[in-house]
C-alpha positions as CSV (number, residue, x, y, z in Angstrom):
1,M,0.0,0.0,0.0
2,I,1.3,3.4,-1.0
3,T,0.8,6.3,1.5
4,F,0.9,9.8,0.1
5,A,2.2,12.5,2.4
6,R,-0.2,15.3,3.0
7,M,2.6,17.8,3.6
8,E,5.9,18.5,1.9
9,Y,8.9,18.9,4.3
10,K,11.5,21.2,2.8
11,A,14.9,21.3,4.5
12,T,16.5,24.8,4.6
13,E,20.1,25.8,4.4
14,I,20.2,25.5,8.2
15,E,20.0,22.0,9.5
16,G,16.9,21.2,11.5
17,V,14.9,24.2,10.2
18,Y,12.1,23.2,7.8
19,I,9.4,24.8,5.7
20,I,6.3,22.6,5.6
21,E,3.8,23.0,2.8
22,P,0.5,21.2,3.2
23,R,-1.5,19.6,0.5
24,V,-4.6,21.8,0.2
25,F,-7.9,20.4,-1.1
26,N,-10.1,23.2,-2.6
27,D,-13.6,23.0,-3.9
28,A,-16.8,25.1,-4.1
29,R,-17.2,24.9,-0.3
30,G,-13.7,26.3,0.5
31,Y,-10.6,24.3,1.4
32,F,-9.3,21.6,3.7
33,F,-5.8,20.6,4.8
34,E,-4.1,18.7,7.6
35,A,-2.2,21.3,9.6
36,F,-0.4,18.8,11.8
37,K,-0.1,15.0,11.8
38,Q,2.2,13.7,14.4
39,S,3.3,10.5,12.7
40,E,4.2,12.4,9.5
41,F,6.0,15.2,11.4
42,E,8.1,12.6,13.4
43,E,8.9,10.7,10.2
44,H,10.4,13.9,8.6
45,I,11.7,16.0,11.5
46,G,11.7,13.7,14.6
47,K,10.0,13.5,17.9
48,V,8.9,16.9,19.3
49,N,6.5,16.9,22.2
50,F,4.3,20.0,21.6
51,I,2.6,21.0,24.8
52,Q,1.0,24.3,24.1
53,D,-0.5,26.4,21.3
54,N,-0.3,30.2,21.2
55,E,-1.9,32.8,19.0
56,S,-1.2,36.5,18.4
57,K,-3.0,39.2,16.4
58,S,-0.9,42.1,15.0
59,G,-1.2,45.0,12.5
60,Y,1.0,46.1,9.7
61,G,4.6,46.8,10.6
62,V,4.5,45.0,13.9
63,L,7.8,43.2,14.5
64,R,8.0,40.6,17.3
65,G,11.4,39.3,18.1
66,L,14.0,38.1,18.0
67,H,13.0,36.0,21.0
68,Y,14.1,32.8,22.6
69,Q,14.2,31.0,25.9
70,K,17.6,29.9,27.4
71,G,18.8,26.6,28.7
72,D,16.5,23.7,29.6
73,L,13.5,26.1,29.1
74,S,14.3,26.6,25.4
75,Q,11.5,26.0,22.9
76,A,11.0,24.4,19.5
77,K,8.2,26.1,17.6
78,L,6.0,25.2,14.7
79,V,4.5,28.4,13.4
80,R,1.9,29.4,10.8
81,V,-0.4,32.3,9.8
82,I,-4.1,31.9,9.8
83,K,-4.9,35.3,8.5
84,G,-2.6,37.8,6.7
85,R,1.0,37.7,5.8
86,V,4.3,37.8,7.8
87,L,8.0,37.5,7.1
88,D,9.3,34.9,9.6
89,V,12.9,34.6,10.7
90,A,14.9,32.0,12.6
91,V,18.5,32.8,13.7
92,D,20.9,30.1,14.6
93,I,22.4,30.9,18.0
94,R,24.0,27.5,18.6
95,K,27.6,28.4,19.1
96,S,29.0,25.1,17.9
97,S,26.9,25.1,14.8
98,P,28.5,25.6,11.3
99,T,25.6,28.0,10.6
100,F,26.0,30.0,13.8
101,G,24.7,33.6,13.3
102,K,23.0,32.7,10.0
103,H,19.3,33.0,9.5
104,V,16.4,31.6,7.4
105,M,13.6,33.8,6.3
106,V,10.3,32.6,4.9
107,E,7.0,34.3,4.0
108,L,4.0,32.7,5.8
109,S,0.5,33.6,4.8
110,D,-3.1,32.5,4.8
111,E,-2.7,32.0,1.0
112,N,0.4,29.8,0.9
113,K,-0.5,28.0,4.2
114,R,3.2,27.2,4.8
115,Q,4.4,26.3,8.3
116,F,7.9,26.9,9.6
117,F,9.6,24.6,12.1
118,I,12.2,26.1,14.3
119,P,14.1,23.8,16.7
120,R,15.6,24.7,20.0
121,G,18.7,26.8,19.8
122,F,17.3,29.5,17.6
123,A,16.1,33.1,18.1
124,H,12.8,33.7,16.3
125,G,10.9,36.8,15.1
126,F,8.3,37.9,12.5
127,L,7.3,41.1,10.7
128,V,3.6,41.7,9.7
129,L,3.3,42.6,6.0
130,S,-0.5,42.7,5.7
131,D,-3.0,45.1,7.4
132,E,-3.6,42.4,10.0
133,A,-2.1,39.0,10.8
134,I,-3.2,36.2,13.1
135,F,-0.2,34.1,13.9
136,T,-0.3,30.7,15.7
137,Y,2.4,28.4,16.9
138,K,2.9,25.2,18.8
139,V,5.8,25.0,21.4
140,D,7.4,22.1,23.2
141,N,8.0,24.0,26.5
142,V,6.0,26.4,28.6
143,Y,6.6,30.1,28.6
144,A,9.2,30.9,31.3
145,P,9.8,34.6,31.9
146,Q,12.9,33.9,33.9
147,A,14.5,32.3,30.9
148,E,13.4,34.7,28.1
149,A,15.9,36.5,26.1
150,A,15.9,38.6,22.9
151,I,18.3,39.9,20.3
152,R,17.9,43.2,18.4
153,F,15.9,42.6,15.2
154,D,18.0,45.2,13.4
155,D,21.5,44.0,14.6
156,P,23.9,44.7,11.8
157,D,25.9,41.6,12.6
158,L,22.9,39.4,11.6
159,G,22.3,41.2,8.3
160,I,18.5,40.6,8.3
161,E,16.9,42.6,5.5
162,W,13.4,43.5,6.8
163,P,11.4,44.8,3.8
164,I,10.0,47.8,5.6
165,N,11.3,51.2,6.5
166,Q,12.6,51.4,10.0
167,Q,10.3,54.2,10.9
168,D,7.3,52.0,10.0
169,V,8.3,49.2,12.5
170,L,6.2,48.9,15.6
171,T,7.8,46.8,18.3
172,S,7.8,46.6,22.1
173,E,10.0,48.6,24.4
174,K,11.4,45.3,25.6
175,D,12.5,44.4,22.0
176,L,14.0,47.8,21.5
177,K,16.1,47.2,24.5
178,A,17.2,43.7,23.4
179,K,20.8,42.8,23.4
180,A,23.1,43.0,20.4
181,F,23.9,39.6,18.8
182,R,27.5,39.8,20.0
183,D,26.3,40.2,23.6
184,A,23.6,37.6,23.6
185,E,23.6,34.3,25.5
186,Y,24.1,31.5,23.0
187,F,23.4,27.8,23.1
188,E,26.4,25.5,23.1
């Protein structure tokens, strides 16, 4: 018996980071797709015990990130957009990695229905490109304020090219005070 995968798992230039494209079934009623299937996910990526789903709503120009949790409280994330369009970024902050300091950038939208898997050891952020975006993600560890950390989204050492004028970016005071990449706490 042949089993056809419902999703396509695309490895990126950074090991462990994947773009996942679902197989979408459209008809006169609308669409249907499997957003997550544990057996398929484990076959392509490995075992990740997701324990919590989160959701945020943001307007155009909102930039959240680059966030991560340190140590044993770090989080793997499976992210997607339910409404709107965002530019999502994962930065490798594993000091021993050959891609340390490099990033992967992908557009996620309600139209392309892509998902982005970000393993532990990465800083993560996204920029809203549409008037409004509803962003959802699964995590494999609880939110732990004592372990949270952030790196400046506009750090020149990272070379992330956000496609928006700096004056149009809306971010939190906490993110504006985030550390420079060179001063951040890394994973070993």
